[in-house]
LUMFI-629418 format. One line per field, with one value per atom (N, C-alpha, C): residue in one letter; atom name; x negated, y negated, z negated. Coordinates in nm, 4 decimals. Atoms other than C-alpha are relative to their C-alpha. Layout:
BEGIN
code <- c(A  ...) $
site <- c(CA  ...) $
x <- c(X  ...) $
y <- c(Y  ...) $
z <- c(Z  ...) $
END
This chain:
BEGIN
code <- c(M  M  M  N  N  N  G  G  G  Y  Y  Y  N  N  N  E  E  E  S  S  S  A  A  A  L  L  L  L  L  L  R  R  R  L  L  L  K  K  K  R  R  R  I  I  I  V  V  V  A  A  A  Y  Y  Y  Y  Y  Y  Q  Q  Q  L  L  L  K  K  K  Y  Y  Y  D  D  D  E  E  E  I  I  I  V  V  V  A  A  A  N  N  N  Y  Y  Y  G  G  G  V  V  V  T  T  T  T  T  T  T  T  T  Q  Q  Q  F  F  F  E  E  E  V  V  V  L  L  L  R  R  R  F  F  F  V  V  V  K  K  K  E  E  E  S  S  S  R  R  R  P  P  P  C  C  C  T  T  T  V  V  V  T  T  T  D  D  D  V  V  V  A  A  A  D  D  D  F  F  F  M  M  M  I  I  I  V  V  V  S  S  S  L  L  L  P  P  P  T  T  T  A  A  A  S  S  S  R  R  R  M  M  M  L  L  L  L  L  L  G  G  G  L  L  L  A  A  A  N  N  N  R  R  R  G  G  G  F  F  F  I  I  I  L  L  L  V  V  V  V  V  V  P  P  P  D  D  D  P  P  P  E  E  E  D  D  D  G  G  G  R  R  R  R  R  R  K  K  K  S  S  S  V  V  V  K  K  K  V  V  V  T  T  T  T  T  T  Q  Q  Q  G  G  G  Y  Y  Y  E  E  E  L  L  L  L  L  L  A  A  A  A  A  A  C  C  C  G  G  G  P  P  P  D  D  D  W  W  W  N  N  N  D  D  D  L  L  L  T  T  T  A  A  A  T  T  T  I  I  I  F  F  F  K  K  K  L  L  L  Y  Y  Y  G  G  G  V  V  V  A  A  A  I  I  I  E  E  E  Q  Q  Q  L  L  L  E  E  E  A  A  A  L  L  L) $
site <- c(N  CA  C  N  CA  C  N  CA  C  N  CA  C  N  CA  C  N  CA  C  N  CA  C  N  CA  C  N  CA  C  N  CA  C  N  CA  C  N  CA  C  N  CA  C  N  CA  C  N  CA  C  N  CA  C  N  CA  C  N  CA  C  N  CA  C  N  CA  C  N  CA  C  N  CA  C  N  CA  C  N  CA  C  N  CA  C  N  CA  C  N  CA  C  N  CA  C  N  CA  C  N  CA  C  N  CA  C  N  CA  C  N  CA  C  N  CA  C  N  CA  C  N  CA  C  N  CA  C  N  CA  C  N  CA  C  N  CA  C  N  CA  C  N  CA  C  N  CA  C  N  CA  C  N  CA  C  N  CA  C  N  CA  C  N  CA  C  N  CA  C  N  CA  C  N  CA  C  N  CA  C  N  CA  C  N  CA  C  N  CA  C  N  CA  C  N  CA  C  N  CA  C  N  CA  C  N  CA  C  N  CA  C  N  CA  C  N  CA  C  N  CA  C  N  CA  C  N  CA  C  N  CA  C  N  CA  C  N  CA  C  N  CA  C  N  CA  C  N  CA  C  N  CA  C  N  CA  C  N  CA  C  N  CA  C  N  CA  C  N  CA  C  N  CA  C  N  CA  C  N  CA  C  N  CA  C  N  CA  C  N  CA  C  N  CA  C  N  CA  C  N  CA  C  N  CA  C  N  CA  C  N  CA  C  N  CA  C  N  CA  C  N  CA  C  N  CA  C  N  CA  C  N  CA  C  N  CA  C  N  CA  C  N  CA  C  N  CA  C  N  CA  C  N  CA  C  N  CA  C  N  CA  C  N  CA  C  N  CA  C  N  CA  C  N  CA  C  N  CA  C  N  CA  C  N  CA  C  N  CA  C  N  CA  C  N  CA  C  N  CA  C  N  CA  C  N  CA  C  N  CA  C  N  CA  C  N  CA  C  N  CA  C  N  CA  C  N  CA  C  N  CA  C  N  CA  C  N  CA  C  N  CA  C  N  CA  C  N  CA  C  N  CA  C) $
x <- c(-0.0203  -2.5105  -0.1540  0.1158  -2.8793  -0.0782  0.0099  -2.9270  0.0582  -0.0768  -2.6819  0.1401  -0.1309  -2.3516  0.0670  -0.0379  -2.1622  0.0885  -0.1012  -1.8954  -0.1172  0.0791  -2.1440  -0.0860  0.0441  -2.3303  0.1467  -0.1216  -2.0064  0.0350  -0.0575  -1.9162  -0.1210  0.1128  -2.2973  0.0045  0.0121  -2.2521  0.1334  -0.0690  -1.9042  -0.0530  0.0280  -2.0884  -0.0999  0.1159  -2.3514  0.0668  -0.0526  -2.1261  0.1008  -0.1049  -1.8976  -0.1114  0.1378  -2.2366  -0.0369  0.0950  -2.3548  0.1295  -0.0638  -2.0338  0.0105  -0.0305  -2.0209  -0.1656  0.0967  -2.3640  0.0345  -0.0863  -2.2412  0.0789  -0.0894  -1.9984  -0.1058  0.0846  -2.2386  -0.0932  0.1027  -2.4446  0.0804  -0.0862  -2.1365  0.0306  -0.0612  -2.0435  -0.1322  0.1230  -2.4170  -0.0454  0.0625  -2.4315  -0.0481  0.1106  -2.6579  -0.0016  -0.0471  -2.6483  -0.0747  0.0620  -2.7826  -0.1633  0.1197  -3.1193  -0.0354  0.0360  -3.1508  -0.0896  0.0198  -3.1331  -0.1131  0.1527  -3.4110  -0.1286  0.1272  -3.6576  -0.0589  0.0074  -3.6011  -0.0864  0.0342  -3.6699  -0.1284  0.0953  -3.9606  -0.1150  0.0879  -4.1392  -0.0163  -0.0131  -4.0423  -0.1219  0.0854  -4.2527  -0.1050  0.0907  -4.5001  -0.1071  0.1385  -4.7262  -0.1338  -0.0462  -4.8939  0.0714  -0.0459  -4.7006  -0.0005  0.0178  -4.7343  0.0877  -0.1027  -4.4662  -0.0431  0.0582  -4.7227  0.1104  -0.0028  -4.6520  0.1955  -0.1936  -4.2110  -0.0077  -0.0180  -4.2492  -0.0098  0.0286  -4.4222  0.0825  -0.1278  -4.1644  0.1259  -0.1795  -3.8448  -0.0409  0.0442  -4.0183  0.0653  -0.0637  -3.9538  -0.1269  0.1682  -4.1842  0.0197  0.0524  -4.3612  0.1348  -0.1002  -4.0958  0.1482  -0.1829  -3.7994  0.0217  0.0356  -3.9667  -0.0054  0.0257  -4.0289  0.1528  -0.1686  -3.6242  0.0174  -0.0945  -3.5214  -0.0341  0.0300  -3.7746  0.0876  -0.0661  -3.6467  0.1533  -0.0685  -3.3140  0.0395  0.0166  -3.3732  -0.0697  0.0592  -3.6020  0.1142  -0.1137  -3.2859  0.0674  -0.1204  -3.0504  -0.1043  0.0869  -3.3759  -0.0390  0.0492  -3.4335  -0.1748  0.1293  -3.8041  -0.0365  0.0580  -4.0537  -0.1133  0.1310  -4.2982  -0.1259  0.1084  -4.6621  -0.1242  0.1606  -4.9805  -0.0883  0.0454  -5.1737  -0.1207  0.1050  -5.4599  -0.1507  0.1320  -5.7125  -0.0241  0.0227  -5.6491  0.1326  -0.1018  -5.4388  0.0640  -0.0725  -5.3588  0.1255  -0.0931  -5.1433  0.1234  -0.1006  -4.7833  -0.0251  0.0200  -4.7958  0.1483  -0.1363  -4.3990  -0.0118  0.0040  -4.2765  0.1161  -0.1088  -3.9721  0.0459  -0.0404  -3.7694  0.0468  -0.1274  -3.6074  0.1457  -0.1484  -3.2696  -0.0330  -0.0220  -3.4021  -0.0026  0.0038  -3.5044  0.1423  -0.1431  -3.1528  0.0810  -0.0499  -2.9983  0.0110  0.0152  -3.1637  0.0014  -0.0501  -3.1062  0.1775  -0.1630  -2.7436  0.0665  -0.0429  -2.7114  -0.0575  0.0681  -2.9986  0.0906  -0.0910  -2.7770  0.0924  -0.0971  -2.5161  -0.0436  0.0516  -2.7347  -0.0705  0.1154  -2.9792  0.1417  -0.1122  -2.6403  0.0526  -0.0365  -2.5087  -0.0685  0.0647  -2.7951  -0.0339  0.0203  -2.8577  0.1655  -0.0919  -2.4931  -0.0165  0.0312  -2.5642  -0.1471  0.1322  -2.8936  0.0751  -0.0366  -2.6669  0.0704  -0.1532  -2.3584  -0.0689  0.0231  -2.5887  -0.1296  0.1286  -2.9083  -0.1471  0.1184  -3.1386  -0.0934  0.1907  -3.5255  0.0019  0.0802  -3.6921  -0.1139  0.0660  -3.9523  0.0046  -0.0585  -3.7732  -0.0139  0.0017  -3.7297  -0.1711  0.1669  -4.1128  -0.1218  0.0662  -4.1953  0.0531  -0.0311  -4.0261  -0.0646) $
y <- c(-0.0552  -5.5445  0.0202  -0.0443  -5.4599  -0.1067  0.0928  -5.7599  -0.0140  -0.0009  -5.6676  0.0148  -0.0070  -5.6842  0.1315  -0.1222  -5.3482  -0.0180  -0.0066  -5.4691  0.0140  0.0517  -5.5693  0.1673  -0.1381  -5.2235  0.0482  -0.1304  -5.0061  -0.0615  0.0552  -5.2292  0.0494  -0.0419  -5.1855  0.1488  -0.1424  -4.7983  0.0519  0.0055  -4.7984  -0.0035  0.0284  -4.9850  0.1050  -0.1307  -4.6807  0.0829  -0.1486  -4.4318  -0.0226  0.0728  -4.6221  0.0222  -0.0295  -4.6133  0.0984  -0.1658  -4.2603  0.0664  -0.0783  -4.1639  -0.0326  0.0559  -4.3623  0.0955  -0.0558  -4.2508  0.2180  -0.1390  -3.8556  0.0245  0.0082  -3.9050  -0.0391  0.0024  -3.9979  0.1421  -0.1244  -3.6793  0.1654  -0.0997  -3.4581  0.1226  -0.0883  -3.3381  0.0859  -0.0436  -3.2270  0.0931  -0.1158  -2.9773  -0.0548  0.0568  -3.1698  -0.0925  0.0309  -3.3210  -0.1607  0.1411  -3.7032  -0.0216  -0.0410  -3.5617  0.0629  -0.1054  -3.3293  -0.1078  0.1124  -3.6242  -0.0889  0.1140  -3.8501  0.0309  -0.0913  -3.5470  -0.0146  -0.0200  -3.5209  -0.1264  0.0909  -3.8435  -0.0670  0.0893  -3.8907  0.1085  -0.1203  -3.5598  -0.0719  0.0403  -3.7479  -0.1278  0.0780  -4.0178  -0.0506  -0.0349  -3.8926  0.0923  -0.0890  -3.7076  -0.0269  -0.1444  -3.4871  -0.0429  -0.0009  -3.4115  0.1328  -0.1355  -3.1436  0.0248  -0.0151  -2.9809  -0.1161  0.0727  -3.1637  -0.1653  0.1564  -3.5126  -0.0325  0.0074  -3.4083  0.0014  -0.0335  -3.3181  -0.1467  0.1132  -3.6686  -0.0860  0.0566  -3.8377  -0.0188  -0.0509  -3.6825  -0.0069  0.0499  -3.7031  0.1175  -0.1180  -3.3306  0.1125  -0.1102  -3.0210  0.0779  -0.0646  -2.8412  0.1209  -0.1126  -2.5224  -0.0770  0.0636  -2.7777  -0.0455  0.1052  -2.9808  0.1936  -0.1054  -2.6131  0.0775  -0.0581  -2.4927  -0.1280  0.1076  -2.8186  0.0409  -0.0599  -2.7194  0.0833  -0.1008  -2.4378  0.0223  -0.0083  -2.5057  -0.1022  0.0591  -2.7797  0.1213  -0.0563  -2.4844  0.1060  -0.0816  -2.2274  -0.0674  0.0586  -2.4787  -0.0401  0.0308  -2.4980  -0.1496  0.1345  -2.8759  -0.0226  -0.0214  -2.8214  0.1577  -0.1202  -2.5671  -0.0468  0.0615  -2.5415  0.1316  -0.1254  -2.3408  0.0009  0.0459  -2.3263  -0.1028  0.1081  -2.5801  -0.0055  -0.0732  -2.5474  -0.0321  0.0155  -2.7109  0.0472  -0.0932  -2.5596  0.0789  -0.1600  -2.2038  0.0208  0.0217  -2.2835  -0.0792  0.0949  -2.5729  0.0253  -0.0072  -2.5858  -0.1306  0.1175  -2.8288  -0.0075  0.0410  -2.9688  -0.0484  0.0756  -3.0464  -0.0090  -0.0274  -3.1253  0.0355  -0.0873  -2.9355  -0.0816  0.0665  -3.0665  -0.0276  0.0589  -3.0213  -0.0943  0.0725  -3.1909  -0.1399  0.1485  -3.5239  0.0131  -0.0017  -3.4754  -0.0334  -0.0130  -3.4312  -0.2113  0.1215  -3.7721  -0.1108  0.0636  -3.9522  -0.0033  0.0221  -3.8816  -0.0889  0.0680  -4.0147  -0.1358  0.1081  -4.2551  -0.1409  0.1625  -4.5910  -0.0228  -0.0036  -4.5183  -0.0449  -0.0317  -4.4534  -0.1455  0.1604  -4.8049  -0.1056  0.1436  -5.0015  -0.0309  -0.0415  -4.8820  -0.0922  0.0890  -4.9959  -0.1280  0.1719  -5.3120  -0.0947  0.0966  -5.4211  0.0210  0.0523  -5.3470  -0.0679  0.1343  -5.5608  -0.1256  0.1783  -5.8469  -0.0389  0.0399  -5.8193  -0.0267  0.0003  -5.7852  -0.0926  0.0961  -6.0290  0.0810  -0.0851  -5.7495  0.0040  0.0165  -5.7944  0.1104  -0.1286  -5.4844  -0.0449  -0.0076  -5.6614  -0.0050  -0.0307  -5.6662  0.1225  -0.1571  -5.2912  0.0747  -0.0219  -5.2534  -0.0348  0.0425  -5.4398  0.0872  -0.0495  -5.2203  0.1110) $
z <- c(-0.1634  -4.9141  0.0793  -0.0406  -4.8595  0.1475  -0.1157  -4.6010  0.1222  -0.1308  -4.3192  -0.0389  0.0119  -4.2807  0.0539  -0.0222  -4.3100  0.1466  -0.1208  -4.0142  0.1227  -0.1572  -3.7533  0.0380  -0.0283  -3.8041  0.0207  -0.0681  -3.7440  0.1141  -0.1857  -3.3981  0.0374  -0.0616  -3.3306  0.0302  -0.0043  -3.3920  0.0659  -0.0708  -3.2103  0.1828  -0.1512  -2.8944  0.0548  -0.0720  -2.8503  0.0043  -0.0311  -2.9084  0.1773  -0.1204  -2.6186  0.0938  -0.0986  -2.3872  -0.0099  0.0376  -2.5054  0.1297  -0.0473  -2.3791  0.1614  -0.1549  -2.0345  0.0940  -0.0387  -1.9943  0.0492  -0.0095  -2.0335  0.1259  -0.1129  -1.7694  0.1178  -0.1191  -1.5137  0.0693  -0.0374  -1.5532  0.0039  0.0629  -1.6496  0.0877  -0.1087  -1.3114  0.0253  -0.0181  -1.2642  -0.0674  0.1477  -1.5832  -0.0495  0.0896  -1.7433  -0.1189  0.0807  -2.0553  -0.0011  -0.0369  -2.0977  -0.0266  0.0508  -2.2975  0.1122  -0.1298  -2.0203  0.1516  -0.1071  -1.7598  -0.0759  0.0349  -1.9644  0.0143  -0.0221  -1.9627  0.1467  -0.1475  -1.5726  0.0362  -0.0744  -1.5166  -0.0376  0.0315  -1.7471  0.0521  -0.0595  -1.5926  0.1762  -0.1064  -1.2447  -0.0230  -0.0374  -1.3518  -0.0876  0.1308  -1.6027  0.0847  -0.0462  -1.3203  -0.0119  0.0336  -1.4069  -0.1742  0.1417  -1.7107  -0.0454  0.0370  -1.9394  -0.1207  0.0906  -2.2005  -0.1426  0.0847  -2.4720  0.0361  -0.0348  -2.3022  -0.0369  0.0125  -2.3044  -0.1370  0.1770  -2.6870  -0.0562  0.0503  -2.7402  0.0233  -0.0339  -2.5458  -0.0604  0.0655  -2.7044  -0.1397  0.1447  -3.0602  -0.0884  0.0341  -3.0833  -0.0212  -0.0016  -3.1604  0.0999  -0.1114  -2.8848  0.0454  0.0016  -2.9240  0.0514  -0.0707  -2.9165  0.1693  -0.1096  -2.5969  0.1252  -0.1282  -2.4325  0.0203  0.0072  -2.5168  0.1204  -0.0780  -2.3513  0.1979  -0.1271  -2.0258  0.0804  -0.1003  -1.9889  0.0227  -0.0534  -1.9983  0.1993  -0.0866  -1.7093  0.1183  -0.0901  -1.5074  0.0053  -0.0391  -1.5417  0.0845  -0.0603  -1.3773  0.1436  -0.1287  -1.0819  -0.0522  -0.0812  -1.1238  -0.0483  0.0203  -1.2773  0.0012  0.0430  -1.2866  -0.0780  0.0738  -1.5254  -0.0249  -0.0641  -1.4515  -0.0748  0.0858  -1.5659  0.0450  -0.0339  -1.5961  0.1194  -0.1182  -1.2581  -0.0830  0.0784  -1.5276  -0.1141  0.0892  -1.8189  -0.0039  0.0413  -1.8485  -0.1040  0.1213  -2.2054  0.0238  -0.0338  -2.1016  0.1293  -0.1081  -1.8848  0.0651  -0.0631  -1.6123  0.0517  -0.0333  -1.5554  0.1193  -0.1361  -1.1920  0.0180  -0.0319  -1.0863  0.1741  -0.1456  -0.7843  0.1100  -0.0882  -0.4866  -0.0622  0.0288  -0.6834  -0.0912  0.1150  -0.9638  0.0683  -0.0514  -0.7454  0.0871  -0.0100  -0.5882  -0.0964  0.1580  -0.9329  -0.0391  0.0631  -1.0000  0.1187  -0.1057  -0.6593  -0.0259  0.0351  -0.7153  -0.1096  0.1027  -1.0728  -0.0344  0.0248  -1.0822  0.0464  -0.0167  -0.9040  -0.1517  0.0723  -1.1477  -0.1794  0.1191  -1.4579  0.0066  0.0491  -1.3883  0.0062  0.0344  -1.3182  -0.1213  0.1049  -1.6252  -0.1270  0.1262  -1.8420  0.0560  -0.0055  -1.6607  -0.0204  0.0841  -1.7476  -0.1519  0.1715  -2.0869  -0.0240  0.0380  -2.0736  0.0261  -0.0482  -1.9076  -0.1324  0.1093  -2.1490  -0.1847  0.1711  -2.5008  0.0151  0.0223  -2.3374  -0.0330  0.0762  -2.4013  0.1478  -0.0814  -2.2303  -0.0087  0.0071  -2.0931  -0.0845  0.0223  -2.2268  -0.2125  0.1559  -2.5964  -0.0435  0.0664  -2.5918  0.0027  0.0209  -2.4857  -0.1219  0.1348  -2.7961  -0.1466  0.1607  -3.0573  -0.0185) $
END
């Protein structure tokens, strides 16, 4: 059995899928995906932020990060502008509309996250250690 219980692994996959759907429901009314919402939260919390920072955070290539950001920019949630210190880099900033989206979804998102942590006995410190 390779050291793990297959039925426990299947249950874990189902739990993850269930909560992914719950996160999807929170942001669906605003026309964004959970991935886009996570990127928006990251940009807000990572000032200053560049496309490279987003790529590193999402563990994707620069072209993929640029496409992710383009979708948010097209909806008016972020601005991607030349970095004032290095014109070769692009700075990413949350717009007023982006802050409104974060404010609208944030409480439900945080409540769901807190519920998951409480139900499954997960501490922030445990996640940070991963």
